[in-house]
N, C-alpha and C positions, 0 to 999 in steps of 0.2 A: 636454295639449290646448292648441293655440295660441289665445291670447287676442287678439281684435281691439282696435284702438286705439279709445278713447272719443273723443267729439267734443272734449272739453276737451283731451285729449292732442294731438289734431290741431291745435287752435287754438294751443296752446303751441308746437308745432313750426313753425307758420306764421309766428310772430314771428321765428324764426331765418331763415326765407326772406326776410323783409322787411329786417331789419337787416344781413344778410350782403351784400345788394346794396351798402350803404354801405361795408362793409369791403372788398369787392372793388374798388370804385371808388377808395377811398383807397390801396389797395396796388398799383394798376395805372396807371390813366389820370391820376389827380390829381397824383402826384409828377412825372410827365412834363410835365403842364400847368404846374405850379408852376416847374419848371426853366426853361421858356420864358418865363414871366412874370418870374422873377427875372433871367434873362438880359437881358430888355428894360430892366431897372432897373440894369444894370451889375454884377450879382452873378456871380461865377465859378461853374463847375459844382461844384467841391468845396465852396465855401461854401454853395451852394444845398442840397446834400445834408446838410451840417451843420445849417443852419437848419431844414430839414424834420424832422430828428431831434430838434432842440431843442424844436420846436413840439409834436411827439408826446410828448416827455418832460414838458413843462409841463402838458399836459392830464391826463396820468396822475397826476402829483403832486397836482394839485388834487382829482381824484376820490379819490385815496388818503386825503387829509385829511378830506373830507366824507363819503365812503362809509360808513365804519363807524358813525358817529353816525346817519346816515339809515337804515342797516340796522337799528339797534336800534329806531328809531322805527317802522319798517315792520313790526316784529313785533307792534305793537299792532294789534288787530283793527280792520279798516276803513281802515288807512293804506297797506298795501302797494301796492294797485292805484292809489291816488291819486298816490303819489310816483313810481311807475313811469310813469304817464301824463305827469307833468310833465317828466321827463327825456326820454322818448320824443319829446314835442312839441318840446323844445329841440333835440334832434338833427335832427329832420325840418326844422324851420325853419332851422337852421344850414346844413344841406345845400342847401336851396333858396337861401339868401342868398349862397352861394358863386357863384351864377350872376350876381350883380351885377358891374358893371365896377369892379374893385378894383385897387389897387396891390399889389405882392407882399407888403408888410408887413401891409396890411389883410386880404389874403387869408389870411395865416397866422393872424391874430387870430380871424377868423370860423371858420377850420378848428379852432382850439383849442376854441371854444365848441361847435361841432357834435360834436366828438369827446368832450367832457365829457358832452353829452346822451346820446350812444351808450353810452359806458362806464358812466354812472350808471344807465341803464335796465337794463343787464345785471345789476347787483347784485340788483335786485328780480325780474328775469326768472328768474335762476338759483335764487333763493330760492323761487320759485313751484313748483319741481319737486316739493317735498314735499307740496304741496296738490293737484297735478295728477294724480299717479300713485301707485302703491303701491311700497313699498321694493323688492320683488322685480323690478319692471319699470324701475327707474331707469336701469340700464345701457343697456337697449334704447331707452327713450324719449330719453335724453340723446344717444345715438348717432344716432337718427333725426333729432333736431333739427339736429345738425351736418350730417348727410348731405343732407337736403333743403334746408338752408341753402346748401350748396355748389352743388347742381345748380339750385335755384330762382333763385339770384342770377345765374346765367348768362343768364337771359332779358333783364333790363334791361341787363346788361353787353353782350350782343351788339347790342342796339339802340343802345346808347351808342357802340359801336365803329363802327356804320354811320354815326352822326352825325359822329363825330370823324374817322374815316379815309375815309369815303365821302361826305362832304358835297357834293363836286362832282357826284358821280353822281346824287344825289337832289335837286340844285338848292338846297341849303341854304347860306346865307352862312357863310363860315368863322368869323366872329365869333359866330355863333349856335349852333354845334355843341356846344361844351362847356357853355354855359348850358342848352341843351335836355337834355343828358345828366344834368346835376345835378338839374334839376327833375323829370325822369322818375324818377330814383332816389329822390327825396324822396317823390313820390306813391306809388311802389311800397312804400316803407317804411311810410308812414302807412296805406295800404290793408290791408297784411298785419297791422297791429296791431289793427285794429278788432274782429275776432272774439274775440280774447283779452280785450280790454277789456270787451266786452259780456257775456261768459260766465264769466269767472274770479271765484270767490268764495274769500276767504281762510278756510282751515279751522283751521290751526295758528296759535297766537298767544297773546298775553297780554291780559288785560282792559284796556280803555281807562282811562287815568288822567289826572288834571289835570297841566298843565305837561309834556306828553309830550315836547316837544323839549328842554326843559331837563333832564328826567330821562334823556334819551337819552345824555348824557355820563356820568352816573353808571352807567347800565346798561353802557355801553361798557367802563368800567373793570372792572366785574364780569366781563364776557365775556372780557376779556384775561386775567384771573386764571383763569377756567375753561379757557381755551386753554392757558395755561402749566401748569396742573395736569393736563392730559390729554396725556401724553407722545406718544401716537400722533398726535393732531391737531396738536400743536405741531411735531413733526419733519416730518410730511407738509407742513405749510404752509411750513416752511423749505425743504424740497426743492422744492416747487412754486414758491416764490419764485425759485429759480435756473433751473430748467429751462424753465418756461413763459415766463420773460423772453426767453430765446433764441428760443423759438417765435414769440412775438408780434413780436419785432424782425425776424425773417426775413419774416414776413407783411407788415409795414408798410414795409419798406425794400428789398424785392426789386427793384422796377422802378427806384427811385432809385439803387440800387447798379449795376444793369445799365446804366442811362443814363450814370452817372458814368464807367464804364469803356469807354464808346463803343459799346455794342451797339445794334443796330437797334431803334428804338422799336416798330414794328409787330410785330416778332418777339417782343419782350418781352411785349407785351400778349397775343398769341396763346398764348405759352407758359404764361402764368399762367391763361389760360382752360382750358388742358389740366389745370393743377393742380386746378381746381375740378371738372372732369369726372372725373378720377381719384379725387379725394377722396370723391365720392359713394358708389361701391360699396365703397371701402375702409373708410369710416366704418361702413357697414352690416355689413361683414364683421367688424370689431372688436366691434360690438354682439353679433353671433352668437357670436363666439369667447369673449366674456365669460361665456357660459352653460356653456362647456366647460372653460375655463382660468381660473386665478385672475386677478382684475383687476390685482393688483400685478405679476404676471409680464408681462402685456401692456404695462403702463405702462413697465416696465424695458426692454422691447424697443424701444418708441417713443423713449425717451430716448437709448438707445445708437445708434439710427439717426440721430437728429438730431445727435449728436456727430460722426458720420461726414459728415453733410451739411455741417456748418460747416467741417470740414477740407477737404472737396472745394471749397467755395466760395472758399477763399483763393486758389487757383491759377486760378480761372475767368477765361477771357479770350476764349472763342469762343462763338458763338451756339448751336451744338449742345450745348455743355456746359451752357448755361443751360436748354435744353429738357430735358436729362437731369435736371438738378436740379429742374426744375418737376414732373416726373413723380414723382421720389423724394420730394419734400416732400408731394405729394398723397397718397401711400400712407400716411403716418403723421400728417398734420396733424389730421384729424378724430378719429382714434383717441385721440391723447394728450389732446386737449381734452375729448372726451366722457367718457372713462374717468376722468379726473381729477375732473371735475365730479360724476359719479355716485358715485365712491369717497368723495369728501368728504361728499356728502349722506348717505351710508350710515353714516358714523362720527360724525355730530353729532346732537344732540337736535333732532327735527323742529320742536318748538314754538319753537326759537330759531334757525330757519334764516336769518332775515333778519340777525340779529346776527352769526352765524358767517360767512355769505356776504359780509357787509361786510368782515370780516377777510380772507376768501378773496380778495376783490377787491384788497385792498392787496397781497397776496402774488402776485397774478396780474397783472391789467391795470394795477394801480397801481404794480407794481414794474417794469413794462416800460420805465420811463424809464432804467434802468441800461444795458440793451442799446443803446437808441437813442442815449443819450449817449456810450457807449463808442465806437460806430461813428462818431459825429460828431466827437468829440475826436481819436481816433486818425487819422481821415482828414485832419483839418486839420493835425495835428502831423507826420505822416509823408508827407502828400500821396499816400497809397496806400490806396484803399478796401479792398483786401484785408487790410490790417493790422487794420482795425476789425472786419471780419467774423471774423477769426481769434480775436478775444477771446471770441466767442460759444461756442466749443468749451470754454472754461474754465467757463462757466456750466453747460453740460450735464454736464460732468464732476463739478462740485460738487453739482448736483442729484441725479445718480445715486448718489453716495456717501451723501448724507444720506437719500435714499429707502430705501436698504438698511437703515439704522438704524430708520427709521419703520416699515418692514414688520415688523420683529421686536419693536417696542416694545409694552409692556403699557400700555393706556390709563390705568390707575390709578397707574402708577409715577411 
């Protein structure tokens, strides 16, 4: 018998709708806007692409250092929602602050702060999954989160496109278009967070202790030993480290890459809107397939598909090829993220979800600095953006190989 979603499950999914608007903005309009800003400052197109990649890398490295300790602290009862709220607020305020008149270097600095807030909030948001739903429903709810995040984020994105591309038609000054889009997305993100903040209560966790932040470092060392002692968790995290790095790099640098090779800006933005629309039903389909097929089989299909995507992107130089790639990415983007999140939640102790998801974030969003750095360095060294994108295929290949070992591993070995 089909079970209806609870209010708390819906509120949890709604946060994905809110923060996904920021992700879509960062992966579409914002890199193009930054290229123009950097160009005004005398920065070349290839250097602008590299600097954007370095900024993304810096933010993920900083979250990677702080995330695991904060994750261990968040497992103390009464802390998870509070720390989540702090990072969410930092991300929202950073997004709004990007609307200020800034130089290209100051814009990058504020972008790093906003992205730290976004990435940090996801550590605790992902860890909430064990409190929000039952283990048997994790695949479905995780997939629903990504699916509704994709389609819901299209609403502020479409309005932002009207501001940026149609400002003349609606009588908006050109200089006000991008600031209006940034403020709109910040308000959307904040509003979508409120129901979860008001209704979430932490169920799993450890009792509150004295010196909880100082003890967080000691607990982190213990968790790292736990991870190293659980072969299945350890190998999965290693595989995830490689393949999700490639996924996030493609998400973050798609428009920057297209812009660097001279493709039409409006076409790039519309193509990535298609990615979001395609990703919505495909993420739901993967959630349904998880009840019929092994989660691990579906993850392998997604990794293999992304390997082919990376190879195809190397030779990409036409607008229609970018559109084809956008549809292709949309088919697997939600599936690989949702299934990886729910698979990890199912193989870890629920009372230590914050601790383990802190490590998960290092191997996921915290590791994505490798892909963005590779793209940036290879682009500057070879003066060919395709050379950097080609390196992502190596990450997917390594992730697939390690995942095969994780699938067969005995947790206790």
